[in-house]
C-alpha positions as CSV (number, residue, x, y, z in Angstrom):
1,X,-2.4,7.7,-30.5
2,X,-2.0,7.6,-27.0
3,X,1.6,8.1,-25.8
4,X,0.9,5.7,-22.7
5,X,-1.8,2.8,-23.3
6,X,-3.8,2.1,-20.2
7,X,-3.3,-1.5,-19.0
8,X,-6.8,-3.2,-18.5
9,X,-5.7,-6.7,-17.8
10,X,-3.3,-7.6,-15.3
11,X,-0.3,-10.5,-15.5
12,X,-1.2,-13.6,-14.3
13,X,0.6,-13.7,-10.7
14,X,0.4,-10.1,-9.9
15,X,-1.9,-9.5,-6.9
16,X,-3.4,-6.3,-5.5
17,X,-5.6,-5.2,-2.5
18,X,-8.3,-2.7,-3.8
19,X,-9.0,0.0,-0.8
20,X,-12.3,0.7,-2.4
21,X,-13.6,-2.5,-2.6
22,X,-11.7,-4.2,0.1
23,X,-10.8,-7.2,-2.0
24,X,-7.9,-9.2,-3.3
25,X,-7.6,-8.9,-7.2
26,X,-5.4,-10.7,-9.6
27,X,-4.1,-8.0,-12.1
28,X,-5.0,-4.5,-11.8
29,X,-9.0,-4.2,-11.9
30,X,-9.0,-0.9,-10.0
31,X,-7.3,2.5,-10.9
32,X,-3.9,2.5,-9.1
33,X,-4.8,5.4,-6.6
34,X,-7.4,2.8,-4.9
35,X,-4.8,-0.3,-4.7
36,X,-1.8,-1.6,-2.8
37,X,0.7,-4.1,-4.8
38,X,1.7,-5.8,-6.7
39,X,2.4,-8.8,-4.4
40,X,3.8,-11.8,-5.4
41,X,0.9,-14.1,-4.2
42,X,-2.6,-13.9,-3.1
43,X,-1.5,-14.4,0.5
44,X,0.5,-11.1,0.7
45,X,-2.1,-9.5,-0.7
46,X,-4.7,-10.7,1.6
47,X,-2.4,-9.4,4.5
48,X,-1.8,-5.8,2.6
49,X,-3.8,-3.6,5.1
50,X,-1.8,-5.7,8.1
51,X,1.5,-4.9,6.5
52,X,0.6,-1.2,6.1
53,X,-0.1,-0.8,9.9
54,X,3.0,-2.5,10.8
55,X,5.1,-0.3,8.3
56,X,3.3,2.8,9.9
57,X,4.1,1.8,13.4
58,X,7.8,1.1,12.5
59,X,7.9,4.6,10.7
60,X,6.3,6.4,13.8
61,X,8.9,4.7,16.1
62,X,11.8,5.5,14.0
63,X,14.0,8.2,15.4
64,X,15.5,9.1,12.2
65,X,12.1,10.7,11.0
66,X,11.4,12.6,14.1
67,X,12.7,16.3,14.7
68,X,11.5,16.6,18.1
69,X,13.7,15.1,21.1
70,X,12.1,11.9,23.0
71,X,9.6,13.1,25.7
72,X,8.8,16.4,23.8
73,X,5.0,16.7,23.2
74,X,4.7,17.2,19.2
75,X,1.8,19.8,18.0
76,X,-0.3,17.1,16.8
77,X,-0.5,15.4,20.0
């Protein structure tokens, strides 16, 4: 007997964005490694990639996450 059962059917109202198929799904249809979510509604799941870009930009511009002083070139530039 399996210790954890794989959930094959999502709960109504759980929305995901599938990175593999580039589509919104209600309930997890694809593996967790291929999706963002859950989101509370379809509209938020539809904007998952935009939300991810905005969060990446915030992180890139957050001085708490950078060890190099401002104006100093980094190795990956």
